[in-house]
N, C-alpha and C positions, 0 to 999 in steps of 0.2 A: 374815500375817493377812489374812483376806478378810472382806468383808461378804456377807451372803446375802439372798435374797429373804425377805420376811416369811412367817410360817407360813401365813397365809391364801392367799398366792399359791402356796405350795409344797405344796398338797394332794396333788399327784402328783409328789413330788420326784424319784424314779427310776422310769422307765417303760421298757418295751420297745417300740421303734418298729415299726410295721407298715406295710404298703403303703398308700399314701394315693391316693385317686382323683386322677388327673391327673399324678402324679409319674413313673410309668413305672418305678419301682424300689422296693426295700424295704431296710430296715436290719435286721440280725439281732442286733447287739450292743446292750447297754443304752445309753440316752441319758439326758441330764439336762436339766432346765430350771432348775437351780440355777446360773444364770449368775454366776460369781464376778467381782467387781470389786476393784480394788486398794484397800486400806484408805486409802492416801494418793494424792492426785491425781497427784503426781509419778511414781508407780510405774506409772501406767496411761496411757490415751490420752483426749484431750478431743475431743468433737464440737462444732465451731462451728456451731450451728443458725442460720445467717445468715438473719435476717428471718423465722424461724418465730415465730408468736405463741405465747403461753403455753398455750393449749388444744391447739394442734397438737403442741407438745412433750410435753404431758401424755399425749395419746392415743397418741403414738409411743413411749412409754417402753419398751414390750415389745420393739420393734424395736431401740432403742438398746442395751438390755441384751444382747439376743441378738447384737448386733454387737460386743460386747466393750468398749464404752467405759466408763470409770470416772467420767467427768464430762461434763456438757453445758454449753456456754457460750451464753448468750443474747445477743441484740443489746441495746443500751442500753434500760433500762426506765424512764428518767426522763420526766417531762413534757417535751414537745418542741413545736417549731413544727409546726403543722398546715398544711402547704403545699398549694397547688393544690386548695383546697376539700376536703381530706381524701382525695384520690385515692390508690389503693392499688397502682398499678403500681410495680414495682421501679425502673423508669425510664420516664417518659412522663407519664401522668396521675397524678402522685405521684412520690416519690423515696425511695429507700432511706436516703439520708443525713439525712433530717429528724430521725430519732431521735438523730443525733449533733449536733443543735442544741438544747441544753437551753433551756427557758424557766423551769424550776424543778427543784429536786431533791426530788421526791416520786415515789413509785412509781406507774406507770401512764401509758400513752399510747394514742392512737387506733390505732397500728399493731400493738402487741403485746398489749394487754389491760389489765385492771384489777389493783389490788393484790390483791384476793381471788383472782383467777385466777392471779396469780403465786404466791401462797402455796399454792394447790391443786396447782400444777405442782411446787413444791418437795416437798410432802408425797408426791406420787406418785413422784418421783425417789428419795426416800429409802427407799421401800418396796423398791426394786430395788438399794439400795446405791450409787446414783449421786449424785455431788456436783453442785452447781449453782454455776457461775461466772457472775458478772454483769459485763458490759462497762459501765464507768462513765467519765464525763467530768467532770473537775474543772477543766480548764484554760480552758474557754471557754463562751460562750453562743451562742445564735443571733445572726446579724448583724441580724435583725429585732428591734432592741432594744425597740421599743414593745410586743413580746409578752412580754418578760421580766416575771415576776411581781413584785408589790409586796413579797411576803415575801422573795424573793431579794434584791431591791434593798435592803431594810431590813437584811438580814443582811450585805450588802456595804458598809455604812456609810451608807446612806440615799439614795444617788443612783447613777445609772449611772456618773458620773465616779469615785466612790469604789469602786464594785464592780470596776472594771477597774484594771489598772496605769496609771501616768501615761502610758506610751507604749502602752497596750493597744489603741489604735485606729491605731497606726502600723504599716504593713505590714512584715513581716519579710522582709528582703532578703538578710541575711548570716547564714547558719546557723553560721558559724564564730565569730561574736560571741556569747558565752554570755549576756551581759546582754540583748541583743536577742532571742536564741533563747528566753529564759524570760520575757520581758515584752512583746514586741511581738505584733501581730496576725498569726497564722498562717493563710494561706488565707482571709482575709476574716473570720475568726472572732474576735470581741473577746476579749482575754486577761484572764481574771479574776485579781485580786490574791489568789492562793491563800495568801499569808502573813498575811492579815488574820485575827486571831483570831475575830471574829464570823462571818466566812464559814466558817472551819474548823469552828466549832461547828455551824453550820447544815448544812454538807455531811456531816459525820460523823454527825449525827443521821439523815440519809438512809441512810448506810452501815449504821448500826446497825439501822434499820428493815428493810433488806434482809436482814440477818443474822437478825433476829427472825422474818422470814417463811420463812427456810430457806436463805439463800445461804451457800455454803461457801468462797467466794473471789471475787476481783475481778481483772479486767483493766483497767488504767488507760490509757485512750486518751491519745495525745499526751503520754506521760509525759516525753519529752525536753524538753518546753516548760515543765515545772515545775522550779524550781531545786533543786539539791542544797544540802546544808548549807553548803558553802564556796563556792558560786557568788556572783559579784557580784550586787548587788541595788540596787533604788532606795532612796533615802534617805527612808524613810517610818517608821522606827522599829520595823518588824516584823522577824521572824527567818525565815530559810529553814528552816523546820522542818516543812513539810507532810509529807514522807515519814516522819519520825519518828512523827508522829501517826497516819498512815495504817497503819503497820505495828505500832505498839505500843500505841496508846491507843484502839482500837476494841474492841467486844465480841468475846471469843473470839479475840483477835488471834493467839495462839500456834498455833491450829489452822487458820487460814485459808491458802488458796493464793492468793498475791498476785503479780501480775507486771505490769510496765510495758511499754507499747509504746514502744520506743526504736529507731526506724528509723535504720540506720547511715549515717553520712556525716561531714561535717566536724565535728570537735570534739564528737562525740556523748557522750563520757565513759561509754561502755557499762559498763566495769568498775566505775566508781563508782556507777552506777545499780543494778547487781547487788548491790553491798554495802549500799546504803541501802534498796532495795525488797525484795531477796531474789531476784528473778528478773526477767529482761527477755526480750523477743523477740530473735531472731537473724535479721534480714532478709537479710543477705548470704548466709548458709548456704542459705536457701531458693532464692535465685537460682542458686547453684552446683549444687544438686540438679536444678533444672529444666533448666539448660543441659547437665548431664551426661546426664540421661535423654534429652533431645532429640537429642543428638549420638551417643548410644550409647557414651559414654566415662564409665564409672563406675569408673575406676581408683581404688585406695585413696587415692592422693594427692589426688584431686579431692573425694572424699566424706568422708574421715576428719576433715579440719580444719573446725572449727566457725566459723572466721574471726572469733574474738572476742579475739584476742591472748592475753594471759596471764590473762584473766579466768577466774574459776571457771565451769564449764559449767552454771551454774544458769540455764538458758534454756528458753524455749518454742520448739520448732522447728516448721516447717511446710514443706510442698512449695509451697503457695501460700496467700496470705491474701486477704481481700476487698480490701485496698489494691492489691496488684499485679494481682489479677484484674480489677478495675474501672478503677483509675486509670492504670496504665501499660500495660494491655492485653497483658501477657505471657502471659495465658491461652492466646493463640493459638499459643504456641510448643510446647505439649504438649496432647494430647487427654486425655480422662478415663482411658483405659487407661494412659497414661504417668503420670498423677497417682498411680495405684495402685501402679505400680512404685516411684516415689519414696517413697510412703508406707511401703512395706515396708522400705525402707532406713532411714528416720529412726526408725521405730517399733521395729525390731529392735535398735537400738543401746542401749547402756547409759545414756548421759547424755542430757540434754534431755528435756523432756516434749512429746510430739508433739500437734499440734492439726490436726484434719482440717477444712478449709474445705469445706463442702458446696455445690457449685455450684448455681445455679438449676435447677429442674426442666426437663428437656427441652432444656437448653442445649447448644450445640455451638460449634465454632470459627467457624461461619458465623452463629450466633445466640447471643450471649453471655447474653441475658436469658431465653431459653427461654419458659416459661409467663408470666413477667413479672408475678408477683403477690407482694405482701407478705402474710405470714401462713401460707402453705402450706409444706410440706416442700420441701427441695431435691431434687437428683437422687438416685436410689436407689444411686448408687455408694458412699455412706457405709456401706452394709451389704452390699457385695459380699463373696462368700465369701473372697476373698484378704485383704480388709481385716479382716474379723472374725477370721480365722485368725491373722494377725500381731498383732492386738490382744490376743488371749488368750495368745499366745506371750510378749508383753512382760510381762504380769502374772505369768506362770509363771516367768520368768527373773530375777525381782528378785534383786539382789545378785550375779549372775554377771558375771564380767569379759567383755569383748568382744575379739574378734579379727576384723579385716577382711582379707579375702584375695581376690585375683582368681584363680579356679581356672585352673590351667595357664597363669598369667600372661596370661589373656585379659581385657583391660580392658573388654569389653562385658558381662561377667558379674561378679557380686559375691556373696561368701558372708560373712554376718555370723554368726560363731560366738559363743555365750554359754557360756563355760566348756567343759565336756565334755557339757553337758546338751542343747543344742539348736542349731539353725542355720536361718537363712533364706537362701535362694538366689534372687537376682534375675538374670534373663537378658534382655537387651535386644535381642539380635541373632539370628544364626542358631542353629539347634538346638545345644544344648550337650551334649556327650558326658559322661556322669557316670563318671569314672574319675580321681579326683584325691585329693590328701591332705586330711585333716581332723583336727581335735582331738576330734571326737565319740567318746564311749565306744563300744566294740564293741557291736553289736546290730543288730536290724532296726527300721527306722523307716518309718512310713506318712506320706505327705504329708498334712498336716492340712488342706490346701485341697481336694483332690479326694477324700480319705479312702479311697484305694485303692492308689495307686502305692507300691510298696515300694522302699526304699533300704537297702542293706546296708553296714555299717561293720565292717571287720576290719583290725586291725593298722595303724591310721592311714590307711586308704584307704576311700573311699566309692564305691560302684558302684550302677548301676541298669540293668535290662534295656532301658529306653527312654531316649531323649534328653530333655532339658528343652526344650520348644518356645520359639521366639522370643516375647518379651514375656510371660514367665511368672514367677510367684512360687511357690516351694516352701517349705513350713514343716515342719520336722522336730523333734520332741521327743517323749519318752515320759513322763519324770517330770513330774508336775504337769498332764498332759493329761487333759481330760474330754471325752468325746464328747457335745457339746451338740446338742440338737434343732434342726434347721434350721427357721427360721420360715417361715410362709406368704408368698406374694408376691401382691400385687394391683396393678393398674394399668390402663393403656390401651395400645392399639396404638402402637408406636413412631413411626408416621407421623402420629399425631394432631396436628391443628392446634388451637391454643387460642384463636384468634380466628376468628369466623365472621360472615358478612354475611346469610345466608339466615335466614328466620324459624325454621327447624328444622335441626338439625345432628346427624347420626348418628355415634355414637362406639362403637368396638369395645372391650369390656372384656376384661381378661386376669386370670388367677389361676393359681397352681400351689401344690402341697403343701398343699392344703386341699379340703374338700368342703362348706364352709359359708360361702363368700364372699357378701357382701351389698353393695348400693349404696343410697345415699339421695341424692335430688336436691333441693336447696334446702330441706333440713330435713324432707323428707317421710318417709313410712314406709319402713323398710328392706325391700328386695326381694332375694331370693336370685338369684344368677346363676352361670353356669358359664363357663369359659374360652371366649372367642369370642362370647359373647352381646353384643347391641347395646342401646344406650340412646339415646333421642332427647333432645337438648338443645334447648329451645324458648326463643325470645325472649319474655319475659313482662314483668312490671312492672319488673324490674331488668335492666340491661345486663350483669350478671355472674351466671352460673349456677354454683352450688357443688355439686360431686359428691364425696361421701364414700364411700370404699370400706373395708370392714372384713372381717377373716377371722381364723380361728384355725387353727393346725396341729393335728395329732392329739393333741399333748400339752397343748393349751390356751393356747399362747403367742399373744398378740394382735398383730395387724398392722393398721396404719391408714394410709390415704393420703387426702389432701384435694387435689382438683383444681379449678381455676376456669377457666371459659370466658367470654371477653369478646365481646360483640356489638358490631360496628363498623358 
């Protein structure tokens, strides 16, 4: 079962693609803009729209659907500490992590937008069949306790002392001590007494408001620091029943996609968290994928084990998360191209629900923050052709068993087969000759990434006239495949700097697969442009200039990008 775009959006459901100005090529077969998404989040892929604001996500929904995601995950939407006078740098004059420092559990904050904007974003997502997952924090508040709202303090028993655990301001030094892990202050963040019934009522009113606005699921931040039902606890007369209420006593509970962030380590009780929450993260597996891709060793023994022991594989997988990207700096072990190789592996697999962390726009190994702005989109890698091809593959392969094999025992390449219907091949090293065994059904398959290279399968052998290049992803399937229209692309020259010191700064605009691209500067009138045109950014009343780019492809699928330039 799949959800489809609303009738209004599907006025041209099936069209024949024609040559488009600037593309240099044409399509002769029918293409569709009926981008199918998985009916259940677990059967598709999730885009972590890290630090995108609500309006940016809403305007980007056409791109998200065209890239094959079934869900989008927001950053935390609660009221939060307004640090550094409301600065909006990811890191610098402002910080990304302030929205992980709640001051109250009500929708809306200065970084992401208002409750009305959140609801409008959810409404737009549902038009495309895309679910909305909200990152939520129940475990702690901001350490700036004078900023905590009176309403939250009242819900927590009437004082800051009762809002927190008795040891809620004692630093957590021993993660192996479960009582300390679930009641002490982690990372300087005061630990809320999540067992207090009045707090639970207040917090789950917030969760229900999110659901009323259109939320379809939740990621619980720092879930490992909220007690399980049989964990030791303080002698306060309350029960360790938070997870029971979170998963069973909120509105529409049976249809929500809920998972907890349980970073693996000493005494993490991952299997038990999976049982009580339904799903958790699998942080160790992400590390294994990154190291395998970085070393070129993707032997089945390395990538097949989820590293969760005997627990059910009800997990959210990733190549990288914002935690490892920012906090332990392992982002510099692999570049964005290698992230895509890892993504192809985890997304093609049967188990786990893959989450794509979208790195900051224009970031690199040498510059992890890139454009360094909260509210804008991240890097365009989230909609790379390889990413979208494997996303749609995953949705089409629902229910098919998996088989992982290193072609010709070459551990630098991996083939993930799904039954006899399809396969994804990832090659990390030298060109791979295609002449090896497969379970694919006999027939001719076209690579769904480049949409032209043919692979032939006969009597359990797959062959191709050309080798698979180094650092490549090949996606093969016929049943369930739809030739989707490629979206337009807009942006700026790859060498663009996003900080400038002269009073005027000239920027080169780019676009492809469109003949109607426009730009708007600081909310001004939309101006048409062609690939290679230039626009001048001027230092005016504000030190930040906002450039919005819009376009449509020949089939009417909308593309949006928001860029910000900071005067220093």
